[in-house]
C-alpha positions as CSV (number, residue, x, y, z in Angstrom):
1,M,-6.7,5.6,-20.4
2,K,-4.7,3.2,-22.6
3,I,-1.2,1.9,-21.7
4,I,1.1,-0.7,-23.2
5,K,1.0,-4.0,-21.3
6,M,3.9,-6.4,-20.8
7,K,1.7,-9.3,-21.7
8,D,1.4,-7.9,-25.3
9,L,5.1,-7.6,-25.9
10,N,7.7,-10.0,-27.2
11,L,10.3,-10.3,-24.4
12,S,12.5,-12.9,-25.9
13,K,16.2,-12.0,-25.8
14,K,15.3,-8.4,-24.7
15,R,16.8,-6.6,-21.8
16,V,13.8,-6.3,-19.6
17,L,14.1,-3.9,-16.6
18,I,11.3,-4.5,-14.0
19,R,10.6,-1.9,-11.3
20,S,9.0,-3.9,-8.5
21,D,7.8,-2.8,-5.0
22,L,10.0,-4.8,-2.6
23,N,9.9,-2.3,0.2
24,V,9.1,-4.9,2.9
25,P,9.2,-4.5,6.7
26,M,12.4,-5.7,8.4
27,N,13.2,-6.4,12.1
28,P,16.2,-4.9,13.8
29,K,18.3,-8.0,12.8
30,G,17.6,-7.5,9.1
31,K,15.1,-10.3,8.7
32,I,12.0,-9.8,6.5
33,T,8.9,-9.9,8.7
34,S,6.3,-9.9,5.9
35,D,7.0,-11.0,2.3
36,I,3.5,-10.1,0.9
37,R,5.0,-7.5,-1.5
38,I,7.7,-9.9,-2.8
39,R,5.3,-12.7,-3.3
40,A,3.0,-10.3,-5.2
41,A,5.9,-9.2,-7.5
42,L,7.2,-12.7,-8.2
43,P,4.7,-13.8,-10.9
44,T,5.8,-10.9,-13.2
45,I,9.4,-11.9,-12.8
46,K,8.7,-15.5,-13.5
47,I,6.8,-14.6,-16.7
48,A,9.8,-12.5,-18.0
49,L,12.2,-15.4,-17.2
50,E,9.9,-17.9,-18.9
51,K,9.7,-15.7,-22.0
52,K,13.6,-15.9,-22.2
53,A,14.1,-12.3,-21.4
54,K,17.3,-10.9,-19.9
55,V,15.8,-9.7,-16.6
56,L,17.0,-6.9,-14.4
57,L,15.1,-5.8,-11.2
58,L,14.9,-2.3,-9.8
59,A,13.5,-1.7,-6.3
60,H,13.9,0.5,-3.2
61,L,14.0,-0.4,0.5
62,G,13.4,2.2,3.2
63,S,14.6,5.8,3.1
64,P,18.4,5.8,3.2
65,K,20.4,9.0,2.5
66,E,20.8,9.4,-1.2
67,G,24.2,9.2,-2.8
68,K,25.5,6.9,0.0
69,E,25.4,3.2,0.3
70,D,24.0,2.0,3.6
71,K,24.2,-1.7,4.5
72,N,21.1,-1.4,6.7
73,Y,19.1,-0.7,3.5
74,S,20.8,-3.2,1.2
75,L,18.6,-5.5,-0.9
76,K,20.7,-8.5,0.3
77,P,17.9,-10.0,2.4
78,I,15.6,-9.7,-0.6
79,V,18.1,-11.4,-2.9
80,A,18.3,-14.2,-0.3
81,W,14.5,-14.5,-0.4
82,F,14.6,-14.9,-4.2
83,K,17.4,-17.4,-4.1
84,N,15.2,-19.5,-1.7
85,N,12.1,-19.2,-3.8
86,L,13.8,-19.5,-7.3
87,P,16.3,-22.2,-6.6
88,N,16.9,-23.1,-10.2
89,I,17.6,-19.5,-11.3
90,S,21.0,-17.8,-11.2
91,I,20.5,-14.6,-9.2
92,H,23.0,-11.8,-8.6
93,L,23.0,-8.5,-6.8
94,I,24.9,-5.8,-8.6
95,K,26.1,-2.5,-7.1
96,N,27.4,0.5,-9.0
97,Y,25.4,-0.6,-12.0
98,L,25.1,3.0,-13.4
99,N,28.9,3.1,-14.1
100,Q,29.6,-0.3,-15.6
101,S,28.5,-2.6,-18.4
102,I,26.3,-5.4,-17.1
103,K,26.7,-8.9,-18.8
104,L,23.2,-10.3,-19.2
105,N,22.1,-13.9,-19.9
106,E,18.7,-15.4,-20.6
107,G,17.1,-17.1,-17.7
108,E,19.2,-15.2,-15.2
109,L,17.9,-12.6,-12.7
110,I,20.0,-9.5,-12.0
111,I,18.9,-7.5,-8.9
112,L,20.2,-3.9,-8.9
113,E,21.0,-2.5,-5.5
114,N,18.6,-0.1,-3.7
115,V,17.7,2.7,-6.1
116,R,17.6,5.2,-3.2
117,F,21.3,4.9,-2.9
118,N,21.5,6.8,-6.2
119,K,21.6,10.6,-6.0
120,G,18.7,12.3,-7.8
121,E,16.3,9.3,-7.4
122,K,13.7,11.1,-5.3
123,K,14.1,14.4,-7.3
124,N,13.4,12.6,-10.6
125,D,16.7,13.7,-12.0
126,D,16.6,13.4,-15.8
127,S,20.3,12.2,-16.1
128,L,19.6,9.4,-13.6
129,S,16.4,8.4,-15.4
130,K,18.4,8.2,-18.7
131,K,21.0,6.0,-17.1
132,Y,18.2,3.6,-15.9
133,A,16.7,3.7,-19.4
134,S,20.0,2.8,-21.0
135,L,20.0,-0.5,-19.1
136,C,17.0,-1.9,-21.0
137,D,15.1,-2.5,-24.2
138,I,11.8,-2.7,-22.3
139,F,11.0,-1.0,-19.0
140,V,8.2,-2.7,-17.0
141,M,6.5,-0.5,-14.3
142,D,5.1,-3.1,-11.9
143,A,5.5,-1.3,-8.6
144,F,1.9,-0.1,-7.8
145,G,3.1,0.8,-4.3
146,A,5.4,3.4,-5.8
147,A,3.1,4.5,-8.7
148,H,2.1,7.7,-7.0
149,R,5.7,8.9,-6.7
150,K,7.5,11.0,-9.4
151,H,10.9,9.3,-8.9
152,S,13.5,8.5,-11.5
153,S,13.0,4.7,-11.3
154,T,9.2,4.9,-11.4
155,Y,8.3,8.0,-13.4
156,G,11.3,9.6,-15.1
157,I,12.5,6.4,-16.8
158,I,9.2,5.9,-18.6
159,K,9.9,8.8,-20.9
160,F,13.4,7.7,-21.8
161,A,13.1,3.9,-22.1
162,P,12.7,2.6,-25.7
163,I,9.5,0.9,-24.6
164,S,7.7,1.4,-21.3
165,C,4.8,-0.8,-20.2
166,A,2.7,-1.8,-17.3
167,G,3.4,-5.2,-15.6
168,P,0.8,-7.8,-14.7
169,L,0.7,-6.8,-11.0
170,L,0.2,-3.1,-11.8
171,C,-2.6,-4.0,-14.2
172,K,-4.2,-6.3,-11.7
173,E,-4.1,-3.7,-9.0
174,L,-5.8,-1.1,-11.2
175,N,-8.5,-3.5,-12.3
176,Y,-9.4,-4.5,-8.8
177,L,-9.4,-0.9,-7.6
178,K,-11.6,0.2,-10.5
179,K,-14.0,-2.6,-9.5
180,A,-14.2,-1.3,-6.0
181,I,-14.6,2.3,-6.9
182,Y,-16.3,2.6,-10.3
183,N,-18.5,-0.5,-10.5
184,P,-19.2,-1.7,-7.0
185,K,-22.1,-3.7,-5.7
186,K,-24.1,-2.1,-3.0
187,P,-24.2,-1.7,0.0
188,I,-20.7,-0.3,0.0
189,I,-18.9,-0.1,3.3
190,A,-15.5,1.6,3.9
191,V,-13.3,1.2,7.0
192,V,-10.6,3.8,7.4
193,G,-8.2,3.7,10.4
194,G,-4.9,5.3,11.2
195,S,-3.4,7.9,13.5
196,K,-3.9,11.1,11.5
197,I,-7.1,12.4,9.9
198,S,-5.2,15.1,8.1
199,T,-3.3,12.6,5.9
200,K,-6.6,10.9,4.8
201,L,-9.0,13.8,4.7
202,N,-9.3,13.8,1.0
203,L,-10.0,10.1,1.0
204,L,-12.6,10.4,3.7
205,H,-14.5,13.1,1.9
206,F,-14.3,11.2,-1.4
207,L,-15.5,7.9,0.2
208,S,-18.3,9.7,2.2
209,K,-19.9,10.5,-1.1
210,K,-19.4,7.0,-2.6
211,V,-20.2,4.6,0.2
212,D,-23.3,3.7,2.3
213,K,-21.4,3.6,5.6
214,L,-17.9,4.9,6.4
215,I,-16.5,3.5,9.6
216,V,-13.6,5.4,11.2
217,G,-11.1,4.1,13.7
218,G,-7.8,4.8,15.5
219,G,-6.6,8.4,15.8
220,I,-9.0,9.4,13.0
221,A,-12.0,8.3,15.2
222,N,-10.5,10.1,18.2
223,T,-10.4,13.4,16.3
224,C,-14.0,12.8,15.2
225,I,-15.1,12.0,18.8
226,A,-13.4,15.3,19.9
227,A,-15.2,17.1,17.1
228,H,-18.5,16.0,18.6
229,G,-17.4,17.7,21.8
230,Y,-16.6,14.7,23.9
231,N,-13.5,14.5,26.1
232,I,-10.9,12.1,24.8
233,G,-8.4,12.5,27.6
234,I,-4.7,11.9,26.5
235,S,-5.7,10.0,23.4
236,I,-3.9,10.6,20.1
237,Y,-5.8,13.1,17.9
238,E,-5.2,16.2,15.8
239,K,-6.4,19.4,17.4
240,N,-5.8,21.4,14.2
241,S,-8.1,19.1,12.3
242,I,-11.2,19.4,14.5
243,H,-12.8,21.9,12.1
244,D,-12.2,19.5,9.1
245,A,-13.6,16.6,11.2
246,K,-16.8,18.6,11.9
247,K,-17.3,19.3,8.2
248,L,-16.8,15.5,7.5
249,L,-19.3,14.6,10.2
250,K,-22.1,16.5,8.4
251,N,-22.3,13.4,6.3
252,N,-24.8,11.2,8.1
253,N,-23.1,8.0,7.0
254,I,-20.0,8.4,9.1
255,V,-19.8,5.8,11.9
256,I,-17.7,6.6,15.0
257,P,-17.3,4.3,18.1
258,M,-20.0,4.3,20.7
259,D,-17.7,2.9,23.3
260,V,-13.9,2.4,23.6
261,S,-11.2,0.5,25.5
262,V,-8.9,2.9,27.4
263,S,-5.8,2.8,29.5
264,K,-4.7,5.2,32.3
265,N,-1.0,4.5,31.5
266,K,0.7,7.0,29.3
267,K,3.2,4.4,28.0
268,E,0.3,2.3,26.7
269,I,1.0,-0.6,29.0
270,T,-2.2,-2.4,29.9
271,I,-2.7,-1.1,33.4
272,N,-6.3,-0.3,34.4
273,K,-7.7,-1.3,31.1
274,I,-11.3,-0.2,31.0
275,Q,-14.2,-0.3,28.6
276,K,-16.5,2.8,28.6
277,S,-18.8,5.0,26.7
278,I,-17.3,7.9,24.7
279,H,-19.4,10.1,27.0
280,N,-17.4,9.2,30.1
281,I,-13.7,9.4,29.2
282,Q,-11.6,11.0,31.9
283,N,-8.7,13.5,31.5
284,N,-6.0,10.8,32.3
285,E,-7.3,8.1,29.9
286,K,-6.1,7.1,26.5
287,I,-8.3,5.4,23.8
288,L,-6.5,2.4,22.4
289,D,-9.3,0.3,20.8
290,I,-13.1,0.3,20.2
291,G,-15.4,-1.3,22.8
292,N,-17.8,-4.2,22.7
293,Q,-20.9,-2.3,21.7
294,S,-18.9,-0.7,18.8
295,I,-17.7,-4.1,17.7
296,I,-21.3,-5.4,17.6
297,Q,-22.3,-2.3,15.5
298,L,-19.4,-2.9,13.2
299,E,-20.2,-6.6,12.7
300,N,-23.8,-5.8,11.9
301,I,-22.8,-3.3,9.2
302,I,-20.1,-5.5,7.7
303,K,-22.3,-8.6,7.4
304,N,-24.7,-6.9,5.1
305,A,-22.1,-5.3,2.8
306,K,-21.6,-6.3,-0.8
307,T,-18.4,-4.2,-1.3
308,I,-15.9,-3.6,1.5
309,I,-12.9,-1.2,1.2
310,W,-10.5,-1.3,4.1
311,N,-7.5,0.9,4.9
312,G,-6.0,1.1,8.3
313,P,-6.5,-0.9,11.6
314,I,-9.0,0.5,14.2
315,G,-6.9,0.2,17.3
316,L,-3.5,-0.6,18.7
317,F,-3.7,-4.1,17.1
318,E,0.0,-4.8,17.7
319,H,-0.7,-5.0,21.4
320,I,-2.5,-8.1,22.5
321,D,-4.8,-6.3,24.9
322,Y,-5.9,-3.7,22.3
323,Q,-6.3,-5.9,19.2
324,K,-9.9,-7.0,19.7
325,G,-11.5,-4.4,17.5
326,T,-9.2,-5.0,14.5
327,K,-9.4,-8.8,15.1
328,K,-13.2,-8.7,15.1
329,L,-13.2,-6.5,12.0
330,C,-11.0,-9.1,10.2
331,Q,-13.4,-11.9,11.3
332,A,-16.5,-10.0,10.2
333,I,-15.0,-9.4,6.7
334,A,-13.9,-13.1,6.5
335,N,-17.4,-14.3,7.5
336,N,-19.1,-12.2,4.7
337,K,-18.8,-14.7,1.8
338,N,-21.0,-12.5,-0.4
339,A,-18.9,-9.3,-0.4
340,F,-16.1,-8.2,-2.7
341,S,-13.4,-7.0,-0.3
342,I,-10.3,-5.0,-1.0
343,A,-7.7,-4.0,1.5
344,G,-4.5,-1.9,1.3
345,G,-1.8,-0.3,3.4
346,G,1.1,-1.8,5.3
347,D,-0.6,-2.0,8.7
348,T,-3.7,-3.4,7.1
349,L,-1.9,-6.2,5.4
350,S,0.0,-7.0,8.7
351,A,-3.3,-7.3,10.5
352,I,-4.7,-9.6,7.8
353,E,-1.7,-11.8,8.2
354,M,-1.8,-11.7,12.0
355,F,-5.4,-12.8,12.1
356,N,-5.0,-15.3,9.3
357,I,-7.7,-14.1,6.9
358,T,-5.5,-13.7,3.8
359,K,-7.7,-16.3,1.9
360,N,-10.9,-14.4,2.8
361,I,-9.9,-11.1,1.3
362,S,-10.9,-10.7,-2.4
363,Y,-7.8,-8.6,-3.1
364,M,-4.9,-7.2,-1.0
365,S,-3.4,-4.2,-2.6
366,T,0.4,-3.8,-2.2
367,G,0.1,-0.1,-2.2
368,G,-0.2,2.3,0.7
369,G,0.1,5.9,-0.6
370,A,-0.8,4.8,-4.1
371,F,-3.9,2.9,-2.8
372,L,-5.1,6.1,-1.0
373,E,-4.3,8.3,-4.1
374,F,-6.3,6.0,-6.4
375,L,-9.2,5.7,-3.9
376,T,-9.3,9.5,-3.7
377,G,-9.9,9.6,-7.4
378,N,-6.5,10.9,-8.5
379,I,-4.7,9.8,-11.6
380,L,-1.4,8.2,-10.5
381,P,1.6,10.0,-12.1
382,T,3.2,6.9,-13.5
383,I,-0.1,5.8,-15.1
384,H,-0.4,9.1,-16.8
385,E,3.1,8.9,-18.1
386,L,2.6,5.4,-19.4
387,S,-0.5,6.6,-21.2
388,L,1.6,9.3,-22.9
389,K,4.1,6.7,-23.9
390,Y,1.3,4.7,-25.5
391,K,0.0,7.7,-27.4
392,K,3.5,8.4,-28.7
393,L,3.9,4.8,-29.9
394,H,0.5,4.7,-31.4
395,K,0.2,8.3,-32.7
396,N,-0.8,7.2,-36.2
397,D,-3.6,5.1,-34.7
398,I,-5.1,7.9,-32.7
């Protein structure tokens, strides 16, 4: 599938509108707690500035109510980040950009306020898409994390912009994901965690046919344990997905925990923390991490892998008493110097940062939903639309 790439275009003196994924986690005081996505987006912006383009930046933050400005979701903290990291660049945040003429200068960065303040953004409203398109000569789709969404600022604008292309980060994400899925070295190991098996069922079925071992953790593992007929007490699981889990477990490469770390406290405070076999869980116990025997099993599987795909932590890693499983997983991946490893999803990236193995992961994908969609084998909507734009521009060459 061919697409136009930013690296092949002349950006000089052009109005270049870049859609980045800057949807970063924030604490209650409005401080950025992880800047991985901004750091990943930065090289594309720097290239456009170096090429003497007139650069505008589109992005979203959180899920505010459309059509209404909400200071809690303003991009102001992100603007402050850029000012700290691009001290020699003039940077401005502009509101109400759809209803005014924007003066643009070369070597200047204009950041447009949260696109989700604009009515019609999530519904992919054509009139809004056209307004975005009118702001630029070249539209650069570089937000892999939003590439699975048919929104005006990611999908709709592609059709109406004079030229629409893929940015370097988007191209990089696609190339690494293709390497992990379509041309992997074996053995291939996948680790999938998270609270709900229902949201990742397609992924699990797809991976079970592709990989040598598929390790499940978190609420997904709990549902699988329950599907085996074991008591899981008051653990998080999906009762309505038991049947689906049973079908998944017909694949003999699915690895579920042998033992777990449980608590008898409903509020997940570490009172009466116990390690036990999955055969012996009581009605008043909650699974919050994998146990020592499961950790050893996981380490033995990971150390022999040549390709590792990871999405989702395998326990309540945010809590110091239930982070051992995810920590040991991180260390096992870091210790395997011979494997190509790719990780994606917000909690996964947080765990990688927490346990300081960033340099040991071959590639960290900025996408969550897009990462899962691609791994499931689906064509991302924005990539399809970019390919149509390529065909339209090169119709005489096809």
